[in-house]
C-alpha positions as CSV (number, residue, x, y, z in Angstrom):
1,M,-8.1,48.1,-94.6
2,N,-5.0,47.3,-96.8
3,R,-4.7,44.1,-98.6
4,P,-1.5,42.3,-97.9
5,S,1.1,42.6,-100.5
6,L,2.7,39.7,-102.7
7,A,5.8,39.8,-100.8
8,W,4.1,39.8,-97.4
9,K,1.9,36.6,-98.7
10,F,5.0,35.0,-100.0
11,Y,6.8,35.6,-96.3
12,I,3.8,33.8,-94.5
13,A,3.9,31.0,-96.8
14,A,7.6,30.7,-96.5
15,F,7.6,30.8,-92.7
16,Y,4.8,28.4,-92.3
17,L,6.4,25.9,-95.0
18,F,9.8,26.4,-92.9
19,L,7.8,25.6,-89.6
20,F,5.6,22.6,-90.6
21,A,7.4,21.0,-93.7
22,P,9.7,18.8,-91.3
23,L,6.7,17.8,-89.1
24,L,4.7,16.8,-92.5
25,V,7.5,14.8,-93.6
26,V,7.9,12.8,-90.4
27,A,3.9,12.3,-90.3
28,I,3.8,11.0,-93.8
29,F,6.9,8.7,-93.5
30,A,5.3,7.1,-90.3
31,F,3.2,5.1,-92.7
32,N,5.8,4.1,-95.2
33,A,6.0,0.3,-95.7
34,S,10.1,0.6,-95.7
35,P,12.6,-0.6,-93.1
36,F,14.1,2.9,-93.1
37,P,12.5,6.2,-92.0
38,S,13.3,8.0,-95.2
39,P,12.5,8.0,-99.0
40,P,11.6,6.3,-101.3
41,W,8.0,5.7,-100.7
42,R,7.2,2.1,-100.5
43,G,3.6,2.0,-100.0
44,F,1.0,2.6,-97.2
45,T,1.3,0.5,-93.8
46,L,0.2,0.7,-90.3
47,E,2.8,-1.7,-89.2
48,W,4.6,1.0,-87.2
49,F,1.8,1.7,-85.1
50,T,0.0,-1.5,-84.5
51,G,2.1,-4.4,-86.4
52,S,3.4,-7.5,-84.6
53,G,6.7,-7.1,-86.4
54,A,6.5,-10.3,-88.5
55,A,6.8,-8.2,-91.7
56,V,9.2,-5.5,-90.8
57,G,11.2,-7.2,-88.3
58,K,10.1,-4.8,-85.2
59,P,6.6,-4.3,-83.6
60,G,4.7,-1.2,-83.9
61,V,4.6,1.5,-81.4
62,L,1.4,0.8,-79.7
63,V,2.4,-3.0,-79.1
64,D,6.0,-2.5,-78.4
65,P,6.9,-3.0,-74.6
66,I,10.0,-0.5,-74.9
67,W,7.9,2.4,-76.5
68,L,4.7,1.3,-74.2
69,E,7.0,1.6,-71.1
70,S,8.7,4.7,-72.1
71,I,5.4,6.6,-72.6
72,G,4.5,5.1,-69.3
73,N,7.5,6.7,-67.6
74,S,6.7,9.9,-69.3
75,F,3.2,9.9,-67.7
76,K,4.6,8.8,-64.1
77,V,6.9,12.1,-64.4
78,A,4.5,14.5,-66.2
79,I,1.6,13.9,-63.8
80,P,3.1,14.6,-60.5
81,V,5.0,17.5,-62.0
82,A,1.9,19.0,-63.1
83,L,0.0,18.5,-60.0
84,L,2.8,19.9,-57.8
85,A,3.5,22.8,-60.4
86,V,-0.4,23.8,-60.0
87,L,-0.3,23.4,-56.2
88,L,3.0,24.9,-55.3
89,G,2.5,27.6,-58.2
90,T,-0.7,28.8,-56.5
91,V,0.8,29.2,-53.3
92,N,3.6,31.2,-54.8
93,A,1.3,33.2,-56.7
94,W,-0.5,34.1,-53.6
95,V,2.6,35.0,-51.8
96,L,3.8,37.3,-54.7
97,E,0.5,39.0,-55.3
98,R,-0.8,39.1,-51.7
99,A,1.9,39.4,-49.2
100,E,4.0,42.3,-48.5
101,F,7.7,41.6,-46.9
102,R,11.0,42.9,-47.4
103,G,13.1,41.6,-50.3
104,K,10.0,40.7,-52.4
105,T,11.2,42.0,-55.7
106,F,14.4,40.2,-55.1
107,V,12.5,36.9,-54.4
108,A,10.5,37.3,-57.5
109,M,13.5,37.8,-59.6
110,M,15.3,34.7,-58.1
111,M,12.2,32.7,-59.1
112,L,12.9,33.6,-62.5
113,W,16.8,32.1,-62.7
114,P,15.8,28.5,-63.5
115,L,14.3,29.8,-66.7
116,V,17.6,31.2,-68.1
117,I,20.0,28.6,-66.7
118,P,20.8,26.0,-69.4
119,G,18.7,22.7,-68.9
120,V,21.9,20.7,-68.9
121,V,23.5,22.8,-66.3
122,L,20.4,22.7,-64.2
123,G,20.4,18.9,-64.4
124,I,24.0,18.4,-63.6
125,S,23.5,20.8,-60.6
126,I,20.7,19.1,-59.1
127,L,22.4,15.6,-59.8
128,A,25.3,16.7,-58.0
129,F,23.4,18.4,-54.8
130,F,21.3,15.4,-54.3
131,S,24.1,12.8,-54.7
132,R,26.0,14.5,-52.1
133,L,22.8,14.8,-50.0
134,A,22.1,11.2,-50.4
135,N,25.7,10.0,-49.5
136,G,25.5,12.1,-46.5
137,L,22.1,11.0,-45.4
138,E,23.0,7.3,-46.1
139,D,25.9,7.3,-44.1
140,W,24.1,8.9,-41.1
141,L,20.9,6.8,-41.3
142,Q,22.7,3.5,-42.6
143,T,20.2,3.0,-45.3
144,D,19.7,3.5,-49.1
145,L,17.9,6.4,-50.3
146,D,16.8,5.6,-53.8
147,L,14.7,8.7,-54.3
148,L,17.7,10.8,-54.1
149,R,19.5,9.0,-56.8
150,P,19.1,9.2,-60.6
151,G,15.6,8.0,-61.4
152,L,12.0,9.1,-62.0
153,P,11.6,10.9,-58.5
154,L,14.8,13.0,-59.3
155,V,13.5,13.8,-62.7
156,V,10.2,15.1,-61.2
157,L,12.2,17.1,-58.7
158,G,14.6,18.3,-61.7
159,Q,11.6,19.3,-63.8
160,L,9.7,20.9,-61.2
161,S,12.6,23.2,-60.5
162,F,11.9,25.2,-63.7
163,I,8.3,24.3,-64.6
164,L,7.1,25.5,-61.3
165,T,8.3,29.2,-62.1
166,I,6.1,29.2,-65.3
167,A,2.9,27.9,-63.5
168,T,3.6,30.5,-60.8
169,L,3.8,33.2,-63.5
170,I,0.7,32.0,-65.3
171,I,-1.4,31.9,-61.8
172,A,0.0,35.2,-60.7
173,A,-1.1,36.9,-64.0
174,R,-4.8,35.7,-63.3
175,L,-4.6,36.5,-59.6
176,R,-3.6,40.1,-60.4
177,K,-6.7,40.8,-62.3
178,F,-8.9,39.6,-59.3
179,D,-11.3,42.2,-57.8
180,R,-10.6,41.7,-54.1
181,S,-14.0,43.8,-53.3
182,L,-15.5,40.5,-54.2
183,E,-13.7,38.7,-51.3
184,E,-14.5,41.6,-49.1
185,A,-18.3,41.5,-49.9
186,A,-18.3,37.7,-49.3
187,F,-16.8,38.2,-45.8
188,D,-19.4,40.9,-45.2
189,L,-22.0,38.4,-45.7
190,G,-20.6,36.1,-43.1
191,A,-18.6,33.7,-45.3
192,S,-15.5,32.1,-43.7
193,R,-12.2,32.4,-45.2
194,A,-12.1,28.8,-46.5
195,R,-15.5,29.2,-48.0
196,V,-14.4,32.5,-49.8
197,L,-11.5,30.8,-51.2
198,R,-13.6,27.7,-52.4
199,T,-16.6,29.7,-53.8
200,V,-15.1,32.9,-54.7
201,T,-11.3,33.0,-55.6
202,L,-10.7,29.5,-56.8
203,P,-13.5,29.6,-59.3
204,F,-11.9,32.9,-60.8
205,L,-8.4,31.2,-61.0
206,R,-9.9,27.8,-62.3
207,P,-8.7,28.7,-66.1
208,A,-5.2,29.7,-64.9
209,L,-5.0,26.5,-62.8
210,I,-6.1,24.5,-65.8
211,G,-3.8,26.5,-68.2
212,A,-0.9,26.1,-66.0
213,G,-1.3,22.2,-65.3
214,L,-1.6,21.7,-69.2
215,V,1.5,23.9,-69.8
216,A,3.3,22.0,-66.8
217,L,2.2,18.4,-68.5
218,L,3.3,19.6,-71.7
219,M,6.9,21.0,-70.9
220,S,7.3,17.8,-68.6
221,F,6.5,15.4,-71.4
222,E,8.9,16.9,-73.9
223,N,11.8,17.9,-71.9
224,F,15.0,16.4,-72.7
225,N,18.2,18.2,-71.5
226,T,17.5,18.2,-67.6
227,T,15.7,14.8,-67.8
228,L,18.8,13.3,-69.6
229,M,21.1,14.3,-66.6
230,L,18.7,12.9,-64.1
231,V,17.1,9.8,-65.7
232,G,18.1,6.1,-64.2
233,S,17.1,2.8,-65.7
234,E,13.3,3.9,-66.5
235,A,13.7,6.1,-69.5
236,P,10.8,8.5,-70.5
237,L,9.7,8.9,-73.9
238,P,12.3,11.6,-75.3
239,I,15.3,9.6,-73.7
240,A,14.0,6.5,-75.4
241,M,13.7,8.2,-78.9
242,Y,17.2,9.6,-78.1
243,G,18.6,6.1,-77.4
244,Q,16.7,4.6,-80.5
245,M,18.4,7.2,-82.8
246,R,21.8,6.3,-81.6
247,E,21.1,2.6,-82.2
248,G,19.8,3.1,-85.7
249,A,16.6,4.7,-86.5
250,S,13.6,2.8,-87.8
251,P,10.3,4.4,-89.1
252,A,9.0,3.6,-85.5
253,I,10.9,6.7,-84.7
254,N,8.6,8.4,-87.2
255,A,5.4,6.8,-85.5
256,V,6.2,7.7,-82.1
257,S,7.0,11.1,-83.3
258,L,3.6,11.6,-85.0
259,L,1.8,10.2,-81.9
260,L,3.7,12.7,-79.7
261,M,2.7,15.7,-82.1
262,L,-0.9,14.8,-82.1
263,G,-0.7,14.5,-78.1
264,V,1.3,17.8,-77.6
265,G,-1.0,19.6,-80.2
266,G,-4.0,18.4,-78.6
267,I,-2.8,19.6,-75.1
268,A,-1.8,23.2,-76.7
269,S,-5.2,23.4,-78.4
270,V,-6.9,22.8,-74.9
271,F,-4.6,25.4,-73.4
272,A,-5.7,27.8,-76.2
273,L,-9.1,27.4,-75.8
274,T,-8.6,27.7,-71.9
275,A,-6.9,31.0,-72.5
276,K,-9.6,32.2,-74.8
277,A,-12.2,31.4,-72.2
278,E,-10.1,33.3,-69.6
279,R,-10.3,36.6,-71.7
């Protein structure tokens, strides 16, 4: 086996430097005892994580109600999106892999469209559609339908519109590898369809279900474009970060960015381990 050349080693080093250097700078300056999120270095501090704000003028991320509320809002969106993506993605995968009907190829292609539509366009389209739907239903029912107005429920629907496609593809890829003779053998032994599903099919799909749920959680938590178009007064974390940057950034931005990187990295690591176990 040929050893990599010096140029190849230099390229790999430059690539990873380009990839991780900005993240490393953010992580370092999250601990900088300075009222500004930039050089020079003024000493180590944890004020931007757990501080009361007496020394630096603003409480740390982990005690600041604004940041804690935005993190909670992100979980309020991400968890329903992940659960619905896995549930509906399993049904979609089953239809695409097991059912036979006219136009199946076209239906499969349509499912990919939300992935190629820009997030801003997708968000605006969903907002316009549900606003008109809410107006019509409110006139007919003579009641307010806040679920169809900008807010966290609409953000869930908006994110689900494209995250569901990714979950479907992950689960369908796993289902395609399944040996259906295992199900037939279970039927021959007298197992019911529900028991075969519970004891044979779903255990085989478990790695894909976990992986799809983690990917959906990850994509929901960091989504910005679609969320920005659909959010109301309750801002998830990316929207709150955007608002803080517009008002004037503080090192708390670096701190919350570091926490977000650690969380996303942890989820990505779990997904990688799940994918490895699947193979």
